C-alpha positions as CSV (number, residue, x, y, z in Angstrom):
1,M,-18.0,-9.1,-11.6
2,K,-16.9,-6.3,-9.6
3,A,-15.3,-6.3,-5.7
4,L,-14.5,-3.3,-3.4
5,I,-12.5,-4.0,-0.4
6,I,-12.4,-1.4,2.1
7,N,-9.3,-1.3,4.5
8,C,-10.3,0.4,7.8
9,T,-6.9,0.5,9.2
10,L,-6.5,3.5,11.1
11,K,-2.8,3.8,9.0
12,P,-2.0,5.5,5.4
13,S,-0.8,4.5,2.6
14,P,1.8,3.1,2.3
15,A,2.5,2.3,6.5
16,F,2.3,-1.4,6.5
17,S,-0.8,-2.9,7.5
18,N,-1.7,-6.7,9.0
19,T,-5.4,-5.9,7.7
20,D,-4.0,-5.3,4.5
21,A,-2.2,-8.9,4.4
22,L,-5.6,-10.9,4.7
23,I,-7.2,-8.6,2.4
24,K,-4.3,-9.1,-0.4
25,K,-5.1,-12.7,0.1
26,A,-9.1,-12.3,-0.3
27,A,-8.5,-10.3,-3.6
28,A,-6.5,-12.7,-5.1
29,Q,-9.3,-15.5,-4.6
30,L,-11.9,-13.0,-5.7
31,E,-9.3,-12.4,-9.0
32,E,-8.9,-16.3,-9.2
33,K,-12.7,-16.5,-9.5
34,G,-13.3,-13.9,-12.0
35,S,-14.0,-10.8,-10.0
36,Q,-12.3,-7.4,-10.9
37,T,-11.2,-6.7,-7.3
38,E,-10.3,-2.7,-5.9
39,I,-9.0,-2.1,-2.2
40,L,-8.4,1.2,-1.0
41,R,-7.7,2.6,2.4
42,I,-10.6,5.1,4.1
43,V,-8.4,6.7,6.1
44,D,-6.5,8.0,2.4
45,Y,-9.5,10.1,2.2
46,N,-11.3,13.0,4.1
47,I,-14.2,11.1,5.0
48,K,-15.9,13.6,7.1
49,P,-18.2,12.4,10.5
50,G,-21.6,12.5,9.5
51,N,-25.0,10.6,8.0
52,V,-25.4,12.0,5.2
53,T,-24.2,12.0,1.3
54,D,-22.3,15.4,1.1
55,A,-20.7,16.8,4.9
56,G,-19.6,20.1,3.5
57,E,-16.7,21.1,2.1
58,G,-13.6,18.6,1.3
59,D,-15.5,16.1,2.1
60,E,-14.7,13.0,-0.4
61,W,-17.3,10.2,0.7
62,I,-18.9,10.6,-2.7
63,L,-15.9,9.2,-4.6
64,I,-16.1,6.2,-2.0
65,L,-20.0,5.9,-2.4
66,E,-19.8,6.1,-6.4
67,K,-17.1,2.8,-6.5
68,I,-20.0,1.2,-3.2
69,K,-23.1,1.5,-5.9
70,A,-20.3,0.3,-8.9
71,C,-19.9,-3.0,-7.5
72,D,-21.4,-6.9,-6.6
73,I,-19.5,-7.5,-4.3
74,F,-18.9,-5.8,-1.1
75,I,-16.2,-6.5,1.5
76,I,-15.4,-3.8,4.6
77,A,-12.6,-5.0,6.5
78,S,-11.8,-3.6,10.0
79,P,-8.8,-4.1,12.6
80,V,-9.7,-4.8,16.4
81,W,-9.3,-1.8,18.8
82,M,-10.2,-2.5,22.4
83,G,-12.0,-5.3,21.4
84,H,-14.2,-3.0,19.2
85,L,-14.8,-1.7,15.5
86,A,-12.5,0.5,14.3
87,S,-13.8,4.3,14.1
88,T,-13.2,4.2,10.5
89,A,-15.0,1.6,9.5
90,Q,-17.9,2.5,11.7
91,R,-17.9,5.7,9.8
92,I,-19.0,4.0,6.8
93,I,-22.0,2.4,8.5
94,E,-23.0,6.0,9.4
95,R,-22.2,7.6,6.3
96,L,-24.1,4.8,4.4
97,D,-27.1,5.1,6.8
98,A,-28.5,8.8,3.9
99,I,-29.9,5.8,2.2
100,F,-32.9,5.6,4.7
101,H,-33.3,10.0,4.5
102,E,-32.3,11.4,1.2
103,D,-33.5,10.9,-2.3
104,G,-31.4,9.1,-5.3
105,F,-31.2,5.9,-2.9
106,T,-33.8,3.9,-4.0
107,D,-35.5,2.6,-6.8
108,D,-38.1,4.6,-8.9
109,K,-40.2,1.0,-9.4
110,T,-39.7,-1.1,-6.5
111,G,-38.2,1.5,-3.6
112,Q,-35.6,-0.9,-3.2
113,Y,-32.0,0.3,-2.1
114,F,-29.2,0.7,-4.0
115,S,-27.3,-1.9,-2.1
116,Y,-30.0,-5.2,-2.8
117,N,-28.6,-7.4,-5.2
118,K,-25.4,-6.5,-4.0
119,V,-23.4,-9.2,-1.9
120,G,-21.4,-8.0,1.9
121,G,-18.9,-9.8,3.9
122,C,-16.0,-8.5,6.5
123,L,-12.3,-9.0,7.5
124,I,-11.1,-9.0,11.2
125,T,-7.7,-8.9,11.9
126,G,-6.2,-8.0,15.6
127,N,-4.2,-9.1,18.2
128,E,-6.4,-10.0,20.9
129,D,-10.4,-10.7,21.4
130,G,-13.2,-8.7,19.6
131,A,-13.6,-10.3,16.1
132,H,-17.0,-12.0,17.0
133,S,-18.1,-8.8,18.0
134,C,-16.9,-6.5,15.4
135,A,-18.3,-9.0,12.3
136,A,-21.7,-9.4,14.2
137,Q,-22.2,-5.4,14.0
138,L,-20.5,-5.2,10.6
139,L,-22.7,-8.0,8.9
140,W,-26.3,-6.5,11.0
141,S,-25.3,-2.9,9.6
142,M,-25.0,-4.2,6.2
143,Q,-27.8,-6.1,6.3
144,E,-30.2,-3.3,7.2
145,L,-28.8,-1.0,4.7
146,G,-29.8,-3.3,1.9
147,F,-26.9,-5.9,1.4
148,T,-27.5,-9.3,0.7
149,I,-25.3,-11.5,4.0
150,P,-24.7,-14.8,2.3
151,P,-23.7,-17.3,4.9
152,N,-20.3,-18.0,6.5
153,V,-18.9,-14.5,4.9
154,N,-16.6,-13.3,7.7
155,A,-13.0,-14.2,8.0
156,Y,-10.8,-13.4,10.7
157,W,-7.5,-13.6,12.8
158,V,-6.7,-12.8,16.3
159,G,-3.2,-13.1,18.6
160,L,-3.4,-14.2,21.9
161,A,-4.3,-12.6,24.9
162,G,-1.5,-9.9,25.9
163,G,0.2,-10.6,22.7
164,D,2.0,-8.7,21.2
165,K,2.2,-10.2,17.3
166,N,0.5,-9.4,14.6
167,Y,-1.0,-11.3,11.4
168,V,1.9,-11.1,9.5
169,E,4.5,-11.5,12.3
170,A,2.5,-14.5,14.1
171,G,1.9,-16.3,10.8
172,G,-1.4,-15.9,11.0
173,E,-1.0,-16.5,6.9
174,R,-0.1,-19.8,7.5
175,Y,-3.3,-20.3,9.8
176,F,-5.8,-23.0,9.0
177,Y,-9.1,-21.2,10.5
178,T,-8.4,-18.4,9.1
179,N,-6.6,-19.8,5.4
180,S,-10.2,-22.0,5.1
181,T,-12.5,-19.4,6.3
182,L,-11.7,-17.0,4.0
183,R,-12.4,-19.9,1.1
184,Y,-16.0,-20.3,2.8
185,M,-16.3,-16.6,2.1
186,I,-15.0,-15.7,-0.9
187,G,-16.5,-19.0,-2.5
188,N,-20.4,-18.0,-1.0
189,L,-20.0,-14.5,-2.3
190,T,-19.6,-15.2,-5.7
191,F,-22.1,-17.7,-6.0
192,F,-24.6,-15.1,-4.1
193,A,-23.2,-12.2,-5.8
194,K,-23.5,-14.1,-9.2
195,L,-27.0,-15.7,-8.3
196,L,-28.3,-12.1,-7.7
197,K,-27.0,-11.0,-10.8
198,A,-29.3,-13.6,-12.8
199,N,-31.9,-13.7,-10.2
200,P,-32.4,-10.1,-8.6
201,I,-34.3,-9.5,-5.5
202,D,-38.2,-8.5,-6.7
203,T,-39.8,-7.5,-3.6
204,N,-41.7,-4.1,-4.8
205,F,-41.4,-1.7,-1.4
206,K,-43.7,0.3,-2.9
207,E,-46.4,-2.0,-3.1
208,L,-45.7,-3.7,0.5
209,E,-45.8,-0.1,2.2
210,E,-49.4,0.5,0.5
211,I,-50.3,-3.1,2.2
212,A,-49.2,-2.4,5.6
213,K,-50.7,0.7,5.7
214,E,-53.9,-0.7,5.6
215,E,-53.2,-3.1,8.0
216,S,-52.0,-0.2,10.4
217,D,-52.9,2.2,13.0
218,P,-52.9,6.0,11.3
219,E,-49.8,8.1,12.6
């Protein structure tokens, strides 16, 4: 099993990242369950804006895309900024949109996206509110892109309203709710990844599209 966790912190390596601290706990648990885990920071790469595979000279998105294609478990970890998802996390979703309009992303026989039979989850950190909203955006987007979203596959920590202490400084690493939901998340991601590997989704898009055409008005 291969797991990929993308840290969407705005800080390039090797700067300290609270999000990275939560990621490391997740990675350790994934390794305990037998997953080979890779962690990367999106800001360490030149990822241009857009919704295409190749955004031109210098664009390094293809390097990230190949890692996503190779994994079984895909986790996006984002800080909260002004109550919203980090722009870096949104950029990942935008670049993955190429699935819907470019060749080479679907199975020749079934028409399934390459993301089928991969599971997705998310981690969120912040020093105020926004965790539920950020998780909702990420998990909805990931299922729309074809990833399987098992139950309870988000874990987060946010500090008190108006507070100035983040995850590590505030002792979030010892916070029961965050630790318990993280273990739910890793347990369910691992279970469903193994389940899908042994029992791949067999939905045939191409066959279903032909049936849908017959029951629809011509465009």
